[in-house]
Residue, then its C-alpha position, 0 to 999 in steps of 0.5 A: m496446492i502443495f508446499e515444498i519444504t526446503p532446509e531453508n524455509d524449514n528452519y523458519i518454519k520450526a523456529r519459535g519465539k522472537i524472529v525476524v525473516n529477511a526474504c528475497p523476491g521469489s522466495g516463497k515467503t508468503s507460501a511459507i508464512a501460510y504454511k507455518l500458520a497452519l501448525l501454529s494454530n494447532e499449537c496455539t489451541k493446545d498451549y493457550g486454549k480455544f479463545s487465544g489465537i495468531a494474529c498474521l498482519s500485513f501492511t496492505n489489504v492486497a498482501k493480507d489477502e494474499i496470505s488468506t488465499k495461500y492458506e486456503r490453498l495449502s489447508a483446504q480451509t479458511l483461517s478462522y476464530p480465534n485467529i485473524v489475518s489483518t492489516l496492521d491499521s485495522f488490528i491496531n484500531k480494532y483491538i486497542t484504539l477503539p475498545f479502550y479510547y474511553l479511558l482517555k475520558h474524552k467527550s467522545e467515548r468511542p471515536a470513528i476512525l476515518n481514511s481522511v479527516d480532510f473535513l477539518d480544512s474547512m472548519n474555523l476553531g479561531w484565528f491563526p494567521n500566517k506571516r501574510n496574515q492570512p488564515l494558517s490553514v491556507s499554508y498548513k492544511p489542518s488535516l495533515l497535522k500529525f502527532e509524533i511519538d514524543g507528543t509534538i505535532t508536525w505537519d505532514g511529518n515536517k516542523p513548520n517553516p518559520s518564514i510562513v509561520d511563527p512557531a508559537i503560533f503554529e504550536k497553538f494552532a495544531k493543539t486547537f485542531k489536534t485537541w478538537q479531533l481527540q475530544n470529538g473522536f474523529l481520528n485517522n490511522d496515525d492518530s489511532a496509532f499514536i493514540a494506541l501507544q498511549l494507551l498501552k504505555t498508560f494501561p499495561q493490562i490492555g497489552k497483557d490481555l491482548v498478548a493473552r488473546f494473540p499469543y502469537i503475532v506474525i507481521d508480514e511485508a515488516q519492512d513497511t512497518s513505521e517506527l510508531q507500529y514498531k513501538i506498539f509491538d515493543e510494548l506488547i512484547k514488554n507485556g509478555l508477548s514471546n512469539i512475534e515474527f517480522v517477515g520481510d525484504p528490506y530492499q522492496s520497501l517503497y512506502e517511506f512516504r507513509e512512514a515506513r522504516p526499513d532501517l528498523f527492520i534491518q536493526r532488528y535483523e542485526d540484533k542477534i542478541n535479541w532475535d533469532t534471525y533467518e534468511l530465505s535467499s533461494c528464489r523460485r521466480s526469475s532466472q540467475k541472470i535477472i537476479n544479477f541485475y537487481q541483487v547489486f542493491r543488497r548489502s555485500a554482508e548478505k547471502p547472495i540470491n540463488s536462482i532455483c527456477k524451474l523454468g529452465t530458461d536463463t535469457p539475458v537481460k537486454v537493453i532497448k534504445y528508444d526515442e520518446g516520440q517513437l514509443d510504438s517502435l519500442i513497444s513493438e521491439y520489446t513484444s517481438n522478444i516474448d511471448t504476449t500471450l503470457p503475462y507481461q507489464i511495461l513499468v515506469r517510475g511515475s506520472s511523467h512516464l505514465k504521461m508519455f504513454g497517454v496515461k494522464q488522469t485529470p488532477e481534479n474531481p470534476w464534480k462538485n459531489e464526492m460520491a460521483k468519483d466514489i461510483v466511478l471507482a466502484v465500477y473501475n474495481y468492478e471491471i478489474g475483478k476487485i468486487k470487494d472493494c467495489i461493493n466497499s466503495l458503493r456502501n459508503v455511497y449508499v450511506e451518503l445517499n441515505f444518511p446525508t445529514k449525519d456527521p462523519k463518525e454517524k456515517l461510519v457507524e451506519e456503514s459498519k452496521l450495513k457490512e453484514d447485510f447481504t441483502l444489501n450487498i447483492k443489491l450493490h452488485d446489481f447496481v454496479k452491474n447495470i449502471p450506464s457505461t463509463d466508456d461515455t463522456l463525462l456529460n452524458w454519463t453524469s446525466k444518465t447516472t443521476g437518473y439511474i440512482k433515482t430510479y434504483f435507489g429512489v433518491e434524488i442526488d445532484l452530480q453537478l460538475k464543477k467549473k473546472g470539471a466542465v472543460y472535460t464534458s466531452q471527454n470519454l470518462k474512462t479515458l479521463m479518470y482511468p486512462e491505463t484501461v483503454l491502452q493497448y498494452p500494460v502500463s504501470t508505476i512500479h509501486k502498483v506491482k509490488g508483490m506481483t509476478f510476471n512472465s516478463i517486464l519492460l523497465v522504462l528509464s529516463d536519460n538522467s536521475s534528476g528529480e523523480k527520474i530513474s536512469i542508468s546512473d542509479f545502478t551502483s552498489p549502495v554502502g548501506l540500505p539502497n535509496e528509494k530509487q534503487r529500491m524501486l529498481y529492485v522491485a521492478l526487476s525482481r518481478p519477471e520470471s523469464f525476461a527482463c528488458i531495459a528501456v534506455p533514451s537513445k541519448v545515453n551512449d552505448a559506451d555508458i551502458n556498457a560501462k554500467f552493465g558490461n557486455i550487454e546487448i544493445i538494440q535500438a527501437 
């Protein structure tokens, strides 16, 4: 793979220090980061010694793996010790919370950091009533209690409703559960980030040592960084970190429900005194006509996105009017405009449109034992080529099978020990390769898999169905749990395709923007940062290389469509 250096990306590649890069879709951001990492790794060894390296961090495993892949393609080698490519959560856990938690002198000196602490919901740590004299955990599940930066405790980021619970009772309830968590060392990633910030503030030597270990830190997809994570990096800057980069696109931030703060990214980007700022505004992916549709959501003060796409096509964006009861006509009209041998995707806002296309997952886990759902997830990941995720799920299953009486922390320790057991990894791969097909009824698969587990692992396990799950016994398991896998055409939510590229897309809109719906009325130029719906439109329309098509319900008037989009071709499906 050859990386093309341009005047625009060359400025970023040569830059050192405190940097913010605002990179438009298709700008080659990930390739630029990967190319720069090769240069930085040599500089780091020369300037700081062979035990100091770069920490390249991103919000998701998908984004992190993409950087690693691009680096390997550009340099024909892996980015190895003393450098790391990691997620933000993993970096904070591994280098701050886990090794230094003992300094807080809790009963448990080393915590377990779990994906979920929902086991708290069934614990009784005292009587805390709501105003109906019910257990407060009925109204406020303890697993969703959250430390805020100032040390106060909220529920899922919100203050308690005084009509449901007395604030003083909620405070006692929250402190009791969070104190138990800290004393016993059962944390989720939010808890870990909060603890990490406290450790850095209380013991500044931790930050100084971490800066010596990683004198270069690069944060990719930085628009999804939380306020708490920004505070952690601010502490590292106070302790001597002079080379730090935030690279992202605030208009592609879709994770506000997970505390993403794109406004804080913009705040740093606009702070020209404390940060060196760069813009990557040349798009290699899409034609200018597609770009013009989504860059309406960018602030007018920013440099316009310019297409340098080499595909040689500039097909106009089209509108197809559709009836919800005639989706086959919509798909037929769309596919008649594209080459279906090339990657294409039908994009929807969320569950309501997915249901319209026949994608309706059961809201229930039909089994009493969570292990069954983990196994089905592993099969799904295996079938779509996500082998690493598949094996990770099965490793969790293996621990549950072999250490059923251990508590969550002890199980996590066992799981960690097994990560480097390559013989087990091969065994788990063979297990999923020969497992009963999920293209069977729920009842048949459950029965066959119960026997298969006993034969393969020598362990008796009861994958009994819940009473609610029993109503699905005759349904096809694959259709029930992952219905999108049996559709004749690719349909996905916008969230799931962030970072992907397709030859063409069909974006399906609603007739209005009530609730979670998105419609043509959302195509307006925002005064400041676009709202969540506008950012979703931005992400969706920035995925295609050659052709973008917008589906609008038939009840929307042509005059309203033309008023919004100008002279655009409108087709009736």
